[in-house]
C-alpha positions in Angstrom: 65.3 17.6 -4.1 61.8 17.0 -4.9 60.9 16.8 -1.5 62.7 20.0 -0.5 60.6 21.8 -3.0 57.1 20.0 -1.6 58.5 21.2 2.0 58.7 24.8 0.6 55.6 24.8 -0.9 53.7 23.7 2.4 55.8 26.3 4.6 54.8 28.7 2.1 50.8 27.6 1.9 51.3 27.9 6.0 51.9 31.4 6.0 48.7 33.4 6.9 47.9 37.3 6.6 47.5 38.8 9.7 44.7 41.3 9.4 43.1 43.5 12.2 39.7 44.7 12.1 39.5 47.9 14.2 35.8 48.9 14.8 34.0 52.2 15.4 31.5 50.6 17.6 32.5 49.0 20.4 29.7 46.1 21.1 27.7 45.4 18.1 30.3 45.5 15.3 32.8 43.5 17.5 30.2 40.7 18.5 29.2 40.5 14.8 32.7 40.1 13.6 33.4 37.6 16.0 30.2 35.5 15.1 31.1 35.6 11.3 34.7 35.0 12.0 33.0 31.7 13.9 30.8 30.9 11.3 33.3 31.1 8.3 36.3 29.7 10.0 38.9 31.2 7.8 42.0 29.3 7.6 43.9 31.4 5.0 44.4 34.6 7.3 43.8 35.5 10.7 41.5 38.1 12.1 42.2 40.0 15.2 39.1 42.4 16.2 40.1 45.5 17.5 37.2 47.6 19.1 38.2 51.4 19.6 34.9 53.4 19.5 34.3 57.2 19.2 34.4 58.4 15.4 36.5 57.4 12.4 39.6 59.7 13.1 40.1 57.9 16.5 40.1 54.3 14.7 42.4 55.9 12.5 44.6 57.1 15.0 44.5 53.8 16.8 45.5 52.0 13.6 48.5 54.4 13.0 49.7 53.3 16.7 49.1 49.6 15.9 50.9 49.9 12.8 54.3 51.1 14.0 53.9 48.1 16.5 53.7 45.7 13.3 50.8 44.1 15.0 49.4 43.1 11.5 50.1 42.7 7.7 46.8 44.5 6.7 44.2 46.6 8.7 40.5 47.2 8.1 38.4 50.1 9.6 34.8 49.3 9.8 33.2 52.4 10.4 29.8 54.3 9.8 28.8 57.5 8.2 26.6 58.8 10.9 27.3 62.4 11.6 31.1 62.1 11.6 33.0 65.4 10.5 36.3 63.9 9.5 35.0 60.7 7.6 36.3 61.8 4.2 40.0 62.8 5.7 40.0 59.3 7.2 38.9 57.8 3.6 41.4 60.2 1.6 44.2 58.8 4.3 42.9 55.1 3.9 42.9 55.4 -0.1 46.4 56.6 -0.3 47.8 53.9 2.1 48.7 50.3 1.3 48.4 49.0 4.8 44.7 50.1 5.7 41.3 49.9 3.8 38.1 51.4 5.3 34.6 49.6 5.0 32.1 52.2 5.1 28.5 51.5 6.1 26.0 54.3 5.2 24.2 55.5 7.4 25.2 52.9 10.0 26.2 49.5 10.9 23.0 48.5 12.0 21.7 48.5 8.3 24.2 45.7 7.5 22.4 43.9 10.5 19.1 44.5 8.8 20.1 43.2 5.3 20.5 39.9 7.1 16.7 39.8 6.9 15.1 42.6 5.3 15.4 44.2 1.9 15.8 47.9 2.6 17.1 50.2 -0.3 15.2 53.6 0.7 16.9 56.4 2.3 17.4 55.4 6.0 18.3 57.6 9.3 20.3 56.0 11.9 17.6 56.2 14.1 15.2 54.3 12.0 18.0 51.4 11.4 18.5 51.1 15.0 14.7 51.2 15.6 14.1 48.7 13.0 17.1 46.3 14.2 15.6 46.3 17.6 11.8 45.6 16.4 13.4 42.8 14.1 14.9 41.4 17.0 18.6 41.7 15.7 19.9 43.7 18.6 19.0 44.2 21.9 20.3 47.6 23.2 23.9 47.4 21.8 24.2 43.7 21.9 23.4 41.2 18.9 20.5 38.8 19.9 21.6 35.0 20.6 19.2 34.1 17.5 21.0 36.6 15.2 20.9 34.9 11.5 25.1 35.0 10.8 24.4 32.2 8.2 22.3 34.7 6.1 25.2 36.9 5.4 25.0 36.1 1.5 21.2 37.8 1.5 22.9 40.8 3.2 25.9 40.7 0.5 23.3 40.4 -2.3 21.5 43.5 -1.0 24.5 45.3 -0.4 25.4 44.8 -4.0 22.0 45.7 -5.5 22.1 48.9 -3.3 25.3 50.2 -4.3 26.6 48.0 -7.6 29.9 49.6 -7.4 30.9 48.8 -4.0 34.4 49.2 -2.9 36.4 50.2 0.4 37.7 53.5 1.0 34.6 55.4 -0.2 31.5 56.2 1.1 28.4 54.7 -0.7 24.8 56.3 -1.1 22.3 55.8 1.8 21.6 52.8 2.2 25.0 51.1 1.5 27.6 49.1 2.9 31.1 48.0 1.9 31.1 44.9 4.4 31.2 42.4 1.2 34.6 43.7 0.6 35.7 42.4 4.1 33.3 39.0 3.8 35.3 38.5 0.7 38.8 38.7 2.4 37.4 36.6 4.8 36.3 33.7 2.2 38.9 33.5 -0.3 38.0 32.0 -3.6 38.8 28.0 -4.1 42.0 27.1 -5.0 42.5 25.9 -8.5 44.4 22.4 -9.0 
């Protein structure tokens, strides 16, 4: 009888949450998330990355299609503020859903990349973030550079928390801000207590 309970517990522990990460960016976000997943090696869940492109409403539409197929347990939309007109509508939809959350970076994902090496807290335009990410040798065109400092993600988390102390998904934070720490928290669960 004791063995059977142990077996049930072992089987229950082996169940993994299946996350689908839908990205607005086709290249940079995908490369970053793949690099982060390789670095963290999460064992408690699986994270499939689905680059969509275009704008938040298209990313949300593709999430809805995948949800109907049952491809995942929980979805995360990785999106930017940029100049997207339907962002607030998408955030309202995510907030009312139990299967999807949005992780928003304001003004753009390149800010999150910059925070791996630079403390930038002043209001920033998208073009300035992209220019700074290139001059800091974090990206080349749209690709992450080969030496991208993924191991410094804790510094980026700290900078994000300083810029927006009430970080939460499904919200557009101030400029600059990023809710990426919410996703990283999903990828790095708290240690199990014995």
